[in-house]
C-alpha positions as CSV (number, residue, x, y, z in Angstrom):
1,X,8.4,-12.2,-3.8
2,X,7.7,-9.6,-6.4
3,X,6.1,-7.4,-3.8
4,X,9.2,-7.8,-1.5
5,X,11.6,-7.0,-4.4
6,X,9.6,-3.9,-5.3
7,X,9.2,-2.5,-1.7
8,X,12.6,-3.5,-0.4
9,X,15.3,-2.5,-2.8
10,X,17.9,-4.2,-0.5
11,X,16.5,-7.6,-1.5
12,X,17.4,-7.1,-5.2
13,X,20.7,-8.9,-4.9
14,X,22.0,-12.2,-6.2
15,X,21.8,-13.7,-2.8
16,X,18.2,-12.4,-2.5
17,X,17.2,-14.1,-5.7
18,X,19.0,-17.3,-4.7
19,X,17.2,-17.3,-1.4
20,X,13.9,-16.9,-3.0
21,X,14.5,-19.7,-5.5
22,X,15.6,-22.1,-2.7
23,X,12.6,-21.1,-0.6
24,X,10.3,-22.1,-3.5
25,X,12.1,-25.4,-4.0
26,X,12.1,-26.2,-0.3
27,X,8.3,-25.6,0.0
28,X,7.6,-28.1,-2.8
29,X,10.1,-30.7,-1.6
30,X,8.9,-30.6,2.0
31,X,5.3,-31.2,0.8
32,X,6.3,-34.3,-1.1
33,X,7.0,-33.2,-4.6
34,X,9.8,-34.9,-6.6
35,X,12.9,-32.8,-7.5
36,X,11.9,-32.8,-11.2
37,X,8.4,-31.5,-10.4
38,X,9.7,-28.9,-8.0
39,X,12.3,-27.7,-10.5
40,X,9.8,-27.5,-13.4
41,X,7.1,-25.7,-11.3
42,X,9.4,-23.3,-9.6
43,X,11.2,-22.5,-12.8
44,X,7.9,-21.3,-14.1
45,X,7.4,-19.3,-10.9
46,X,10.8,-17.6,-11.1
47,X,10.2,-16.8,-14.8
48,X,6.9,-15.2,-13.8
49,X,8.5,-13.2,-11.0
50,X,11.3,-12.0,-13.2
51,X,8.9,-10.8,-15.9
52,X,6.6,-9.0,-13.5
53,X,9.5,-7.4,-11.7
54,X,11.2,-6.1,-14.9
55,X,7.9,-4.4,-15.9
56,X,7.2,-2.8,-12.5
57,X,10.6,-2.0,-11.1
58,X,11.1,1.4,-12.7
59,X,7.7,2.9,-11.9
60,X,7.6,6.0,-9.7
61,X,6.9,5.3,-6.0
62,X,3.5,7.0,-6.2
63,X,2.4,4.5,-8.9
64,X,4.2,1.6,-7.4
65,X,2.6,2.1,-3.9
66,X,-0.9,2.5,-5.4
67,X,-1.2,6.2,-4.8
68,X,-1.8,7.2,-8.4
69,X,-4.6,6.7,-10.9
70,X,-2.2,4.9,-13.2
71,X,-1.3,2.3,-10.6
72,X,-3.9,-0.3,-11.5
73,X,-3.2,-0.3,-15.3
74,X,0.5,-0.7,-14.6
75,X,-0.2,-3.4,-12.0
76,X,-2.4,-5.2,-14.5
77,X,0.4,-4.9,-17.1
78,X,3.0,-6.3,-14.8
79,X,0.7,-9.1,-13.7
80,X,0.0,-9.9,-17.3
81,X,3.7,-10.1,-18.1
82,X,4.2,-12.4,-15.1
83,X,1.3,-14.6,-16.2
84,X,2.5,-14.9,-19.8
85,X,6.0,-15.9,-18.6
86,X,4.5,-18.5,-16.3
87,X,2.4,-19.7,-19.2
88,X,5.6,-20.6,-21.1
89,X,6.7,-22.6,-18.1
90,X,3.3,-24.3,-18.1
91,X,3.8,-25.3,-21.8
92,X,6.8,-27.4,-20.7
93,X,5.5,-28.6,-17.3
94,X,1.9,-29.6,-18.2
95,X,2.8,-32.3,-20.8
96,X,5.7,-33.7,-18.6
97,X,4.0,-33.7,-15.2
98,X,0.3,-34.0,-16.0
99,X,0.1,-35.5,-19.5
100,X,-1.8,-32.5,-20.7
101,X,-1.3,-30.4,-23.8
102,X,1.2,-27.5,-24.1
103,X,-1.7,-25.1,-25.1
104,X,-3.8,-26.0,-22.0
105,X,-0.6,-25.7,-19.9
106,X,0.0,-22.2,-21.2
107,X,-3.6,-21.1,-20.6
108,X,-3.8,-22.6,-17.1
109,X,-0.4,-21.3,-15.8
110,X,-0.9,-17.9,-17.4
111,X,-4.3,-17.3,-15.9
112,X,-3.5,-18.8,-12.5
113,X,-0.4,-16.6,-12.0
114,X,-2.3,-13.5,-13.3
115,X,-5.0,-14.2,-10.8
116,X,-2.4,-14.6,-8.0
117,X,-0.6,-11.4,-9.0
118,X,-3.7,-9.1,-9.1
119,X,-5.0,-10.7,-5.9
120,X,-1.9,-10.6,-3.7
121,X,0.3,-7.7,-5.1
122,X,-2.1,-4.9,-4.1
123,X,-2.1,-6.2,-0.6
124,X,1.7,-6.0,-0.4
125,X,2.2,-2.8,-2.4
126,X,-0.6,-1.0,-0.6
127,X,0.5,-2.0,2.9
128,X,1.5,1.0,5.1
129,X,5.2,1.4,6.0
130,X,6.0,0.0,9.4
131,X,5.7,2.6,12.2
132,X,4.9,5.3,9.7
133,X,2.1,7.8,10.7
134,X,0.8,5.4,13.3
135,X,-2.6,6.6,14.7
136,X,-4.0,5.5,18.1
137,X,-6.7,2.8,17.8
138,X,-10.2,4.1,17.8
139,X,-13.5,2.3,17.6
140,X,-14.9,2.5,14.0
141,X,-18.2,4.3,13.6
142,X,-21.3,2.6,12.4
143,X,-20.8,4.3,9.0
144,X,-17.3,2.9,8.8
145,X,-18.3,-0.6,9.8
146,X,-21.3,-0.8,7.4
147,X,-19.3,-1.8,4.3
148,X,-17.6,-4.7,6.1
149,X,-20.9,-5.8,7.5
150,X,-22.4,-5.7,4.1
151,X,-19.5,-7.8,2.7
152,X,-20.0,-10.5,5.4
153,X,-23.8,-10.6,4.8
154,X,-23.4,-10.8,1.0
155,X,-20.9,-13.7,1.5
156,X,-23.4,-15.4,3.7
157,X,-26.1,-14.9,1.1
158,X,-23.8,-16.5,-1.5
159,X,-23.5,-19.6,0.7
160,X,-27.2,-19.8,1.6
161,X,-28.6,-19.1,-1.8
162,X,-25.9,-20.8,-3.8
163,X,-25.6,-21.3,-7.5
164,X,-23.0,-20.1,-10.0
165,X,-24.2,-16.5,-9.7
166,X,-23.2,-16.5,-6.0
167,X,-19.6,-15.6,-7.0
168,X,-20.7,-12.0,-7.7
169,X,-22.9,-11.5,-4.7
170,X,-20.0,-9.7,-2.9
171,X,-19.2,-7.3,-5.7
172,X,-21.5,-4.3,-4.5
173,X,-20.2,-4.7,-1.0
174,X,-16.5,-4.8,-2.2
175,X,-17.1,-1.6,-4.3
176,X,-18.6,0.0,-1.2
177,X,-15.4,-1.0,0.7
178,X,-13.3,0.6,-2.0
179,X,-15.2,3.9,-1.6
180,X,-14.8,3.8,2.2
181,X,-11.6,2.2,3.2
182,X,-7.9,2.7,2.5
183,X,-6.2,0.8,-0.4
184,X,-4.6,-1.6,2.0
185,X,-7.8,-2.5,3.8
186,X,-9.7,-2.9,0.6
187,X,-6.9,-5.1,-0.9
188,X,-7.0,-7.2,2.3
189,X,-10.8,-7.7,2.0
190,X,-10.6,-8.4,-1.8
191,X,-7.8,-10.9,-1.3
192,X,-9.7,-12.9,1.3
193,X,-12.9,-12.6,-0.8
194,X,-11.1,-13.7,-4.0
195,X,-9.6,-16.8,-2.5
196,X,-12.9,-17.6,-0.7
197,X,-14.8,-17.3,-4.0
198,X,-12.3,-19.6,-5.7
199,X,-12.2,-22.3,-2.9
200,X,-15.8,-22.2,-1.6
201,X,-17.9,-21.2,-4.6
202,X,-16.2,-21.8,-8.0
203,X,-14.8,-25.2,-7.0
204,X,-18.2,-26.2,-5.5
205,X,-20.4,-25.2,-8.5
206,X,-17.9,-26.0,-11.2
207,X,-18.4,-29.6,-12.4
208,X,-15.6,-32.0,-11.2
209,X,-14.7,-32.8,-14.7
210,X,-13.9,-29.2,-15.4
211,X,-11.4,-28.7,-12.6
212,X,-8.2,-30.0,-14.1
213,X,-5.3,-28.2,-15.7
214,X,-6.8,-28.7,-19.2
215,X,-10.2,-27.2,-18.2
216,X,-11.0,-24.0,-20.1
217,X,-14.0,-23.5,-17.7
218,X,-11.6,-23.3,-14.7
219,X,-9.3,-21.0,-16.6
220,X,-12.3,-18.7,-17.5
221,X,-13.6,-18.7,-13.9
222,X,-10.1,-17.8,-12.5
223,X,-9.6,-15.0,-15.0
224,X,-13.1,-13.6,-14.2
225,X,-12.6,-13.7,-10.4
226,X,-9.2,-12.1,-10.6
227,X,-10.6,-9.2,-12.7
228,X,-13.6,-9.0,-10.4
229,X,-11.6,-8.5,-7.2
230,X,-9.3,-6.0,-8.9
231,X,-12.3,-3.6,-9.4
232,X,-12.7,-2.6,-5.7
233,X,-8.9,-2.0,-5.4
234,X,-9.1,0.3,-8.4
235,X,-12.0,2.1,-6.7
236,X,-10.0,2.5,-3.5
237,X,-7.0,3.9,-5.4
238,X,-9.2,6.4,-7.2
239,X,-11.0,7.4,-4.0
240,X,-7.6,7.8,-2.2
241,X,-6.3,9.9,-5.1
242,X,-9.3,12.1,-5.0
243,X,-9.1,12.5,-1.2
244,X,-5.4,13.4,-1.5
245,X,-6.1,16.0,-4.2
246,X,-8.9,17.5,-2.1
247,X,-6.6,17.6,1.0
248,X,-3.9,19.3,-1.2
249,X,-6.4,21.9,-2.4
250,X,-7.5,22.6,1.2
251,X,-3.9,23.0,2.3
252,X,-3.2,25.4,-0.5
253,X,-6.4,27.3,0.3
254,X,-5.7,27.5,4.0
255,X,-2.0,28.1,4.3
256,X,0.1,31.2,3.5
257,X,2.3,30.1,0.6
258,X,5.4,31.8,2.0
259,X,5.4,31.0,5.7
260,X,3.2,27.9,5.7
261,X,1.0,29.1,8.6
262,X,-2.7,29.9,8.4
263,X,-3.7,32.6,5.9
264,X,-6.2,35.2,6.8
265,X,-9.3,33.3,5.7
266,X,-8.3,30.1,7.5
267,X,-7.1,32.0,10.6
268,X,-10.4,33.9,10.9
269,X,-12.5,30.7,10.5
270,X,-10.5,28.8,13.0
271,X,-10.4,31.7,15.5
272,X,-14.2,31.9,15.5
273,X,-14.3,28.2,16.3
274,X,-11.9,28.7,19.2
275,X,-13.8,31.6,20.6
276,X,-17.2,29.9,20.4
277,X,-15.9,26.8,22.2
278,X,-13.8,28.7,24.8
279,X,-14.5,28.1,28.4
280,X,-11.8,30.3,29.9
281,X,-9.8,33.4,29.1
282,X,-8.7,33.8,25.4
283,X,-6.0,36.2,24.3
284,X,-5.5,37.7,20.9
285,X,-2.2,39.2,19.8
286,X,-1.5,41.4,16.8
287,X,2.2,41.5,15.8
288,X,4.0,43.7,13.3
289,X,7.6,43.6,12.3
290,X,9.1,47.0,12.9
291,X,10.2,49.0,9.9
292,X,9.6,46.1,7.5
293,X,9.2,48.4,4.5
294,X,12.8,49.7,5.0
295,X,14.0,46.1,4.9
296,X,12.4,45.5,1.5
297,X,13.6,48.9,0.2
298,X,17.2,48.5,1.5
299,X,17.8,44.8,1.2
300,X,15.3,43.6,-1.5
301,X,12.1,41.6,-1.3
302,X,14.0,38.3,-1.2
303,X,15.6,39.4,2.0
304,X,12.2,40.5,3.2
305,X,10.7,37.1,2.5
306,X,13.6,35.5,4.4
307,X,12.9,37.7,7.4
308,X,9.2,36.7,7.3
309,X,10.1,33.0,7.3
310,X,12.6,33.3,10.1
311,X,10.2,35.4,12.1
312,X,7.6,32.7,11.9
313,X,10.1,30.0,12.9
314,X,11.1,32.0,16.0
315,X,7.5,32.7,17.0
316,X,6.4,29.1,16.6
317,X,9.1,28.0,19.0
318,X,7.4,30.1,21.7
319,X,3.9,28.6,21.2
320,X,1.9,25.6,22.3
321,X,0.3,23.2,19.9
322,X,-3.2,24.5,20.7
323,X,-2.3,28.1,19.9
324,X,-3.5,29.5,16.5
325,X,-0.9,31.5,14.5
326,X,-1.7,33.2,11.2
327,X,-0.4,35.8,8.7
328,X,-3.0,38.4,8.0
329,X,-1.0,40.1,5.2
330,X,2.4,41.7,4.6
331,X,4.3,41.8,7.9
332,X,1.1,41.6,10.1
333,X,0.6,38.4,12.1
334,X,-2.1,37.4,14.6
335,X,-2.1,34.9,17.4
336,X,-5.0,33.4,19.4
337,X,-4.0,31.8,22.8
338,X,-6.9,29.9,24.4
339,X,-7.2,29.1,28.1
340,X,-4.5,31.6,29.1
341,X,-4.4,34.2,31.9
342,X,-3.4,37.8,31.3
343,X,-0.2,37.2,33.2
344,X,0.7,34.2,31.2
345,X,-0.2,36.0,28.0
346,X,2.2,38.8,28.8
347,X,4.9,36.3,29.5
348,X,4.3,34.6,26.1
349,X,4.3,38.0,24.3
350,X,7.6,39.0,26.0
351,X,9.1,35.6,25.1
352,X,8.2,36.3,21.5
353,X,9.6,39.8,21.6
354,X,12.9,38.6,23.0
355,X,13.1,35.7,20.5
356,X,12.8,38.2,17.7
357,X,15.1,41.0,19.0
358,X,17.8,39.1,20.9
359,X,19.5,37.7,17.8
360,X,20.0,39.4,14.4
361,X,18.8,37.5,11.3
362,X,21.3,36.2,8.9
363,X,20.7,37.1,5.3
364,X,21.7,35.1,2.2
365,X,24.5,37.5,1.4
366,X,26.1,36.9,4.8
367,X,24.9,40.2,6.4
368,X,23.2,40.2,9.8
369,X,20.0,42.2,10.1
370,X,18.6,43.2,13.6
371,X,14.8,42.8,13.8
372,X,12.3,43.9,16.4
373,X,8.5,43.4,16.7
374,X,5.7,45.4,18.2
375,X,2.8,43.5,19.9
376,X,-0.7,44.5,20.8
377,X,-2.8,42.3,23.0
378,X,-6.5,42.0,23.8
379,X,-8.5,39.6,26.0
380,X,-11.9,37.9,25.7
381,X,-13.5,38.2,29.1
382,X,-17.0,37.1,29.9
383,X,-19.2,38.4,27.1
384,X,-18.7,36.8,23.7
385,X,-17.5,39.1,20.9
386,X,-16.5,38.3,17.4
387,X,-12.9,37.7,16.4
388,X,-12.7,40.8,14.2
389,X,-13.6,43.0,17.2
390,X,-10.9,41.4,19.3
391,X,-8.4,41.9,16.4
392,X,-9.5,45.6,16.3
393,X,-8.8,45.9,20.0
394,X,-5.4,44.2,19.7
395,X,-4.7,46.4,16.6
396,X,-5.3,49.5,18.7
397,X,-2.9,48.3,21.3
398,X,-0.4,47.5,18.5
399,X,-0.5,51.0,17.2
400,X,0.0,52.3,20.7
401,X,3.1,50.1,20.9
402,X,4.4,51.7,17.7
403,X,3.7,55.2,18.9
404,X,5.5,54.5,22.1
405,X,8.7,53.6,20.3
406,X,8.2,50.1,18.9
407,X,9.8,46.8,20.1
408,X,7.3,46.7,23.0
409,X,4.0,45.1,24.1
410,X,0.8,47.0,24.8
411,X,-2.4,45.7,26.4
412,X,-5.9,46.8,25.4
413,X,-8.3,47.4,28.3
414,X,-11.7,49.0,28.2
415,X,-10.4,51.9,30.3
416,X,-7.0,52.5,28.6
417,X,-4.2,51.0,26.6
418,X,-1.3,50.2,29.0
419,X,2.1,48.6,29.0
420,X,1.9,44.8,29.4
C-alpha cells in the first residue's frame, strides 16, 4: 500500500485510504480472524503505512524511484519509521491477542514490518512504468544469465548442505545480480530469496520454541535477513547510478551542446564505422550556411545560434534514421548517407537545400531571416578510403558551390566537379 501511495499520487485520497483499510480488514475476516483481532492487527498495519508514507512522500522522484545513491538510506529510514509505528501497535495487540508482553510485541511487530518494507518496497518502487521504453524481447547472453544461475545453485547448496549458515549462501550470487541486473530485477530476486530464506531455512533451523512472537531469536533472524537482502538492491542502485553517470558523460562528450547532433569527434568515429561496414555506395555531404558571419554581425550571436538550431531541425526532417549527421564546427555540417545511389543522394541534397531556402527563419525579435545553404557531395565507390579524404573531396565540391554563387549543390568526381 505504501508503494502504491508513493507511485500513484491519485490514490492519496480519503477514499483511497478507506479502501486500503477495508481491504486489510476483509483479508483477515475472510481467513477466519475475529473482528477484534482484525481491528487490532490492521490498526497496527495502518499506523505503519502512515508513518512510512509521511517519511517518504516528499522525496524527489529520482530518490523515490531508486535512481539515486541516497535512495537506500531514505528507504531504510522510511521502513524504520513504519516498523516503529507497527511496534506500538504490537505493544497493544500482543498482550491482548497472544498473552505475550508489550516489550516482545513491540520488538516482534517492529522487526517484522521493517523486514516486509525493505523486502517489498524496492520491488514496487523500482518497477518500470507501464509501457515506458519497452524493448523487444531478446534472449539473454550467457554472461547475463550467469548471476541468476549462480543464485539458483547457491540456493540449492543451502538446501543440500543445510545448517544455520545456509541462510547466507545466496549472498555472493545476489550481490553479483546487483552488479549485473536492473534495480527492479535485483529487487525481484532478493524478494523471492528473502521470503524463501525465512520460510525454508530460518524456520527450519530455528528451534520450534524460538518461533513465537516473544522469541528474540526469531526477531534477530528476521532483522538480519531483511538487512541481508537489502544489500544487493543497494548494489544495483549504485551500479545503475554509475551507468547513468557514464552514459551522461558519453552523451556530453559525443553531442554538440547547441544543436544536439554528433560533434566532430563522434561524427568522425561513427563515420569510419559506417565506411568500414558499408556494402554499397556511401555518400558524404559537406554543408555550409551561406553568409553566416553576416548573420552574427548584423543580428547577434543569439540569432546565429537560433539559426543553427533551426537549420538542424530542418535537415533532420529530410534524413533517414540510418543517416549520420554532425556539426564539424561553426556553420559547417557533414552528412553520411549509407546505401544510397548518386541519383538518390542528389534528391536528398536538393530536398535539404529547398527545406532551408524555401521559408525564412523567424527570429526571437519577430523578424524573418532568409537562409540558404551550399552543399558539396562526394561518393565512396569501390576502393575504401578514409572519411577525412571523402570529407576533403566533399569540401572541394562545397567551395565550388560557393564560387558558383551559393545556394546550390556540387558533386565531386575524379574528373571534375560538376553540378548535381
